[in-house]
C-alpha positions in Angstrom: -147.1 -59.4 -2.2 -148.4 -56.4 -4.6 -146.2 -55.1 -7.8 -145.4 -51.5 -6.2 -143.8 -53.5 -3.0 -141.7 -55.4 -5.4 -140.8 -52.6 -7.6 -139.5 -50.8 -4.2 -137.0 -53.4 -3.7 -133.2 -53.6 -4.8 -131.9 -56.4 -6.6 -130.3 -58.0 -3.7 -133.6 -57.3 -1.4 -135.6 -59.2 -4.3 -132.9 -62.0 -4.1 -133.2 -62.7 -0.6 -137.1 -62.4 -0.8 -137.1 -65.0 -3.5 -135.1 -67.5 -1.4 -137.5 -66.8 1.6 -140.4 -67.4 -0.9 -138.7 -70.6 -2.2 -138.6 -72.1 1.3 -142.2 -71.0 2.0 -143.4 -72.7 -1.1 -141.4 -75.9 -0.2 -142.9 -75.8 3.1 -146.7 -75.3 1.7 -146.0 -78.1 -0.6 -144.7 -80.6 2.0 -148.0 -79.7 4.1 -150.0 -80.3 1.3 -148.6 -83.8 0.7 -149.2 -84.5 4.5 -152.6 -83.2 4.4 -152.1 -80.4 6.8 -152.4 -77.3 4.6 -155.0 -75.2 6.1 -155.0 -72.6 3.1 -154.7 -74.3 -0.3 -155.0 -70.8 -1.9 -151.6 -69.9 -0.3 -149.8 -72.2 -2.7 -151.0 -70.3 -5.7 -150.2 -66.9 -4.0 -146.8 -67.8 -3.3 -146.2 -69.0 -6.8 -147.6 -66.0 -8.4 -145.3 -63.9 -5.9 -142.3 -66.0 -6.9 -143.0 -65.3 -10.6 -143.4 -61.3 -10.1 -140.1 -61.4 -8.3 -138.1 -63.1 -10.8 -139.7 -61.2 -13.5 -138.4 -58.0 -11.5 -135.0 -59.3 -10.9 -134.8 -60.1 -14.6 -136.1 -56.3 -15.4 -134.0 -54.5 -13.0 -130.8 -56.7 -14.1 -131.4 -55.6 -17.8 -131.9 -52.0 -17.1 -128.8 -51.9 -15.1 -126.9 -53.6 -18.0 -128.2 -51.2 -20.7 -127.4 -48.3 -18.6 -124.0 -49.3 -18.1 -123.2 -50.8 -21.7 -121.0 -48.5 -23.7 -122.6 -49.4 -26.9 -125.8 -47.6 -25.8 -123.9 -44.4 -25.6 
């Protein structure tokens, strides 16, 4: 996934996407251990996508908290 695609998603959609990517990473790791992984680069791509998604969740949560914080007004 590209960063603009990730930015367009809501926090709930990001969390759902994160769960799906975690499951995919688990399956890829399992395939790698069994020697059945056809595309080893996919592991790196999925790990980086998970990192992007988690970063965006953190940023959006912080922005949401800052906008509702009465101390900032």
